[in-house]
Backbone bond lengths (Angstrom), bond angles and torsions (degrees), N, CA, C in turn:
res aa  C-N    CA-C-N  psi(-1)  N-CA   C-N-CA  omega(-1)  CA-C   N-CA-C  phi
1 M - - - 1.421 - - 1.526 110.09 -
2 S 1.337 116.59 142.21 1.464 119.69 -178.07 1.525 110.27 -95.89
3 A 1.315 114.16 150.93 1.466 120.63 179.53 1.530 109.23 -76.65
4 P 1.334 117.58 146.84 1.462 118.89 178.84 1.529 110.93 -65.67
5 V 1.322 115.74 141.96 1.464 122.08 -179.94 1.526 108.07 -81.70
6 P 1.335 116.91 126.98 1.475 118.96 179.34 1.533 110.21 -66.40
7 S 1.293 116.05 143.38 1.468 121.98 -179.64 1.523 110.09 -74.84
8 A 1.323 116.55 138.77 1.462 121.74 179.77 1.527 111.39 -92.24
9 R 1.313 116.94 -0.70 1.456 120.11 -178.62 1.525 111.04 -72.73
10 A 1.298 114.46 143.52 1.468 120.17 177.80 1.519 108.74 -73.59
11 P 1.298 117.66 152.26 1.459 119.62 178.07 1.527 110.29 -64.77
12 R 1.298 115.95 146.14 1.454 120.76 179.75 1.516 110.16 -68.25
13 P 1.335 116.49 145.29 1.471 118.05 179.44 1.527 110.78 -66.97
14 E 1.293 113.83 148.33 1.463 120.10 179.66 1.516 108.45 -97.48
15 F 1.315 116.68 121.89 1.452 121.33 179.02 1.517 108.92 -98.70
16 R 1.311 114.79 141.98 1.446 119.79 -179.65 1.516 108.78 -139.49
17 N 1.287 116.15 160.14 1.453 120.15 174.99 1.516 108.71 -73.49
18 I 1.329 115.33 142.76 1.454 118.05 177.61 1.521 109.28 -98.02
19 H 1.281 115.10 155.83 1.451 122.34 176.21 1.520 106.51 -108.06
20 A 1.326 116.35 111.83 1.460 121.44 -170.88 1.524 112.48 -56.50
21 F 1.302 118.03 -43.68 1.460 119.57 -175.78 1.522 112.07 -77.07
22 K 1.313 117.85 -23.10 1.459 120.91 -178.33 1.531 112.02 -94.89
23 D 1.335 117.81 -42.44 1.462 121.15 -172.23 1.524 114.04 -90.80
24 L 1.322 118.74 -38.36 1.458 120.52 -174.18 1.527 114.10 -66.12
25 P 1.330 120.76 -38.84 1.465 118.44 178.88 1.531 113.58 -62.97
26 S 1.313 117.49 -25.73 1.464 119.29 -178.86 1.520 112.38 -92.76
27 Y 1.338 117.99 -3.81 1.460 121.11 -179.05 1.524 110.01 -76.33
28 R 1.321 116.54 131.49 1.465 120.99 179.54 1.520 109.05 -98.33
29 L 1.306 116.19 106.50 1.449 122.47 -179.65 1.524 108.95 -75.44
30 P 1.340 118.98 132.80 1.464 119.44 178.07 1.528 110.72 -67.25
31 L 1.326 115.61 160.40 1.460 121.20 -176.38 1.530 111.55 -59.52
32 A 1.315 117.23 -37.21 1.470 119.83 178.02 1.526 110.82 -63.62
33 G 1.312 118.23 -34.17 1.461 121.86 176.74 1.518 111.63 -68.59
34 I 1.326 116.20 -38.34 1.464 120.40 177.79 1.522 110.24 -64.01
35 V 1.354 116.24 -43.62 1.466 120.09 178.55 1.522 110.43 -62.81
36 S 1.309 117.16 -38.67 1.458 120.73 179.44 1.528 111.33 -65.53
37 I 1.307 117.17 -42.17 1.469 120.72 177.59 1.527 110.50 -66.37
38 L 1.340 117.33 -41.26 1.463 120.46 177.67 1.526 111.32 -64.74
39 H 1.333 117.49 -30.37 1.466 121.29 176.06 1.525 109.91 -62.49
40 R 1.317 116.59 -42.04 1.461 120.47 178.14 1.531 111.29 -69.07
41 I 1.329 116.02 -41.42 1.469 119.93 179.57 1.523 110.56 -63.70
42 S 1.334 117.42 -41.88 1.465 120.02 -179.61 1.523 111.24 -65.74
43 G 1.328 117.48 -37.42 1.462 119.90 176.31 1.513 111.84 -65.04
44 A 1.322 116.94 -42.05 1.466 120.82 178.00 1.525 110.94 -65.35
45 L 1.331 117.20 -39.39 1.462 121.36 179.21 1.522 110.80 -63.25
46 M 1.326 116.89 -43.49 1.471 119.11 178.00 1.521 110.89 -64.84
47 F 1.328 117.06 -38.08 1.465 119.86 178.83 1.525 110.86 -65.90
48 L 1.325 117.19 -45.35 1.466 120.37 -177.90 1.524 112.35 -67.86
49 L 1.326 117.21 -31.58 1.464 120.51 -179.67 1.525 112.91 -93.03
50 M 1.325 117.01 14.06 1.466 120.75 179.48 1.532 112.96 -56.88
51 P 1.334 121.20 -40.39 1.476 118.91 176.39 1.535 112.25 -60.49
52 F 1.331 117.90 -38.58 1.469 121.13 177.62 1.526 110.41 -66.00
53 I 1.326 117.67 -39.43 1.464 121.69 178.76 1.528 109.79 -63.91
54 I 1.324 116.56 -45.00 1.468 120.55 -179.73 1.521 110.12 -64.90
55 W 1.340 117.38 -41.13 1.466 119.95 177.80 1.524 110.40 -61.97
56 M 1.340 117.25 -45.33 1.470 119.63 -179.96 1.523 110.88 -60.37
57 F 1.316 117.12 -45.31 1.460 120.25 -178.65 1.523 111.45 -64.63
58 D 1.322 116.29 -47.27 1.457 120.51 -178.05 1.527 111.24 -63.73
59 T 1.317 117.03 -45.40 1.458 121.01 -177.00 1.525 111.66 -68.93
60 S 1.313 117.06 -32.52 1.463 118.80 -176.02 1.521 113.30 -77.82
61 I 1.339 118.88 -20.93 1.470 119.03 -176.72 1.524 114.26 -115.75
62 S 1.324 119.53 -3.09 1.472 121.01 -175.24 1.523 112.08 -67.01
63 S 1.326 116.25 -53.32 1.462 120.48 -178.65 1.519 108.68 -159.56
64 E 1.325 114.83 174.06 1.461 118.84 178.05 1.528 110.86 -67.47
65 I 1.320 116.48 -35.22 1.466 120.39 179.82 1.526 109.99 -67.49
66 S 1.335 117.54 -43.81 1.468 119.32 179.73 1.534 110.57 -68.45
67 F 1.329 117.53 -31.27 1.461 119.37 176.67 1.530 110.75 -68.04
68 A 1.332 117.04 -37.18 1.468 120.76 176.19 1.524 110.45 -64.78
69 R 1.347 116.55 -39.60 1.463 120.42 176.23 1.539 110.40 -64.29
70 F 1.327 115.43 -40.40 1.466 121.92 177.61 1.538 110.36 -59.12
71 K 1.330 116.54 -46.01 1.468 120.37 179.00 1.524 111.65 -65.36
72 S 1.329 116.81 -36.78 1.463 118.61 -179.20 1.524 111.65 -69.51
73 V 1.329 117.88 -31.77 1.467 120.19 176.07 1.522 109.59 -63.76
74 F 1.325 117.43 -40.10 1.459 120.38 179.18 1.527 111.57 -72.79
75 N 1.324 118.18 -28.18 1.468 120.46 -178.48 1.529 112.93 -89.75
76 Q 1.347 116.49 -49.33 1.463 119.17 -176.82 1.516 113.63 -103.64
77 G 1.306 118.69 -19.47 1.451 121.55 -178.04 1.513 111.54 101.49
78 A 1.313 115.01 -179.92 1.464 120.36 179.77 1.520 108.10 -139.71
79 G 1.341 116.86 122.59 1.460 120.63 -179.25 1.522 110.38 60.27
80 P 1.328 117.47 -129.30 1.462 119.69 -178.68 1.529 113.41 -80.29
81 L 1.326 117.87 -9.43 1.466 120.85 -177.20 1.520 110.96 -87.87
82 P 1.325 117.99 121.88 1.466 120.00 177.26 1.533 110.63 -73.04
83 G 1.317 115.74 161.61 1.460 120.94 -177.79 1.516 113.12 -61.38
84 W 1.339 117.19 -37.05 1.465 118.74 -178.66 1.529 111.44 -65.76
85 F 1.355 117.18 -29.56 1.457 119.86 178.70 1.533 110.70 -71.27
86 V 1.329 116.43 -39.41 1.469 120.25 176.68 1.527 109.57 -62.83
87 K 1.330 116.07 -41.19 1.466 119.78 177.13 1.525 111.31 -64.68
88 L 1.315 116.65 -36.51 1.465 120.38 178.14 1.526 111.19 -65.74
89 V 1.326 117.60 -39.62 1.465 120.88 176.07 1.521 109.99 -65.32
90 A 1.329 117.17 -41.14 1.468 120.62 177.03 1.531 110.52 -64.04
91 L 1.320 116.87 -37.27 1.467 120.14 177.80 1.527 111.23 -66.64
92 A 1.329 116.91 -37.62 1.466 120.26 175.43 1.529 110.19 -62.97
93 L 1.317 116.49 -38.42 1.465 120.40 176.79 1.524 111.34 -66.54
94 I 1.316 116.66 -39.91 1.463 120.46 177.71 1.518 109.73 -61.31
95 W 1.349 117.02 -46.28 1.466 119.54 178.16 1.519 111.18 -61.60
96 A 1.343 116.41 -44.52 1.462 119.85 -178.43 1.521 110.84 -59.92
97 F 1.325 117.22 -43.79 1.457 120.20 -179.94 1.529 111.05 -65.07
98 L 1.317 116.80 -48.92 1.468 119.92 -177.74 1.528 111.49 -63.62
99 H 1.327 116.54 -45.66 1.458 118.78 -179.29 1.526 110.92 -65.32
100 H 1.318 117.27 -42.31 1.462 120.65 -178.78 1.528 110.62 -64.67
101 L 1.322 116.41 -39.64 1.458 120.51 178.80 1.529 111.39 -65.32
102 I 1.318 117.26 -50.29 1.461 121.01 -176.63 1.530 111.01 -68.00
103 A 1.333 116.57 -43.63 1.466 119.27 178.23 1.527 111.01 -66.87
104 G 1.319 117.46 -33.93 1.461 120.75 176.59 1.519 111.52 -65.02
105 L 1.332 116.76 -41.57 1.469 120.22 175.98 1.522 110.60 -63.72
106 R 1.327 116.40 -38.56 1.471 120.90 177.02 1.526 110.62 -61.33
107 H 1.340 116.26 -45.12 1.468 120.08 179.78 1.528 111.20 -65.99
108 L 1.324 117.43 -39.86 1.463 120.16 177.96 1.530 110.90 -62.41
109 W 1.325 116.31 -41.69 1.459 120.96 178.81 1.535 110.41 -60.67
110 M 1.317 115.97 -42.38 1.461 119.46 179.09 1.525 111.16 -71.73
111 D 1.343 117.53 -34.37 1.463 120.02 179.55 1.518 112.30 -66.65
112 M 1.333 116.32 -28.23 1.461 119.52 177.34 1.523 111.35 -78.10
113 R 1.331 115.99 1.62 1.461 123.94 178.67 1.522 112.85 60.02
114 L 1.329 115.21 31.72 1.450 119.01 177.74 1.516 111.40 -83.67
115 A 1.294 116.47 -25.61 1.464 120.15 178.45 1.520 108.22 -154.65
116 V 1.304 116.32 98.69 1.453 120.61 178.31 1.523 107.39 -126.58
117 S 1.309 115.09 95.53 1.460 120.58 176.96 1.523 107.73 -155.88
118 K 1.292 114.75 163.32 1.467 119.83 179.95 1.529 110.23 -64.98
119 E 1.321 116.17 -38.41 1.468 120.43 -179.44 1.529 110.89 -65.36
120 F 1.348 116.05 -45.09 1.462 119.15 178.91 1.523 110.71 -64.65
121 G 1.321 117.68 -38.43 1.455 120.92 178.89 1.523 111.71 -59.44
122 K 1.328 115.88 -44.40 1.464 119.48 -179.70 1.529 111.00 -70.16
123 L 1.331 116.99 -44.67 1.459 120.37 -178.65 1.528 111.21 -64.70
124 S 1.321 116.89 -43.56 1.461 119.12 179.95 1.524 111.52 -69.10
125 A 1.317 117.81 -29.98 1.468 120.28 175.90 1.527 110.54 -66.87
126 V 1.323 116.21 -41.06 1.474 120.18 177.34 1.526 109.80 -62.70
127 W 1.327 116.73 -45.80 1.462 120.88 179.16 1.528 111.39 -63.20
128 T 1.307 117.05 -41.02 1.464 120.49 179.78 1.522 110.89 -61.78
129 L 1.327 116.33 -48.50 1.466 119.32 179.51 1.527 111.40 -65.21
130 S 1.322 117.09 -42.64 1.467 120.65 -178.85 1.523 111.36 -62.47
131 L 1.328 116.50 -47.55 1.468 119.48 -179.08 1.518 112.13 -66.03
132 S 1.321 117.14 -45.46 1.465 118.86 -176.65 1.527 111.30 -66.64
133 I 1.317 117.48 -41.83 1.470 119.74 -180.00 1.529 110.82 -72.17
134 G 1.329 117.32 -41.06 1.466 120.49 179.38 1.517 112.43 -63.06
135 L 1.334 117.20 -47.15 1.463 120.27 178.54 1.525 111.36 -66.06
136 T 1.334 117.27 -36.42 1.461 120.36 177.54 1.523 110.69 -64.54
137 M 1.322 116.80 -40.87 1.470 119.49 178.27 1.529 111.32 -64.72
138 A 1.322 116.74 -41.24 1.468 120.05 179.27 1.532 110.66 -64.49
139 L 1.328 117.44 -46.02 1.458 120.09 178.92 1.526 112.12 -70.52
140 G 1.343 117.08 -31.43 1.458 120.67 176.14 1.528 111.61 -67.08
141 A 1.323 115.67 -37.70 1.471 118.75 176.29 1.524 110.32 -62.64
142 K 1.311 117.12 -39.54 1.468 120.45 177.15 1.527 110.58 -68.37
143 L 1.327 117.36 -40.95 1.452 121.86 -179.38 1.524 111.52 -62.82
144 F 1.328 117.37 -40.02 1.464 120.86 -179.49 1.528 113.07 -89.12
145 G 1.329 116.84 6.92 1.471 121.04 172.39 1.510 115.62 78.81
146 L 1.326 118.79 27.90 1.463 120.66 179.19 1.531 112.12 -79.49
147 Y 1.308 116.85 -18.45 1.481 120.01 173.17 1.498 110.32 -148.09
């Protein structure tokens, strides 16, 4: 009689329930996952601030008087909101737009299956964050009058 041949298959992975409060804080999300989550957050931020975007657009192009009022809101503020806070909200919108645009182009590139690999995911995530934060800082410096 012959001896049974041992199986060369790897053991099946063991799945378990996770405990959200215990396991999730220690989970290290890859950079591509962070960029993907920020893409969703930036889209939600632009959607929620749509009334502010419409007000800015309408006020800036209606007339010279409304444009002067628009500039004074950014310089002196409006009601209880100081001017720097309005600029900060505008800067958040600038970041949301830039990040959403760049991350969206990244996702489109991957959806066309032109580059689908772990290396490309990490490299494109670094580029997405670098470009969106760098351009936001440059435009923020202009918004706050640094140049």
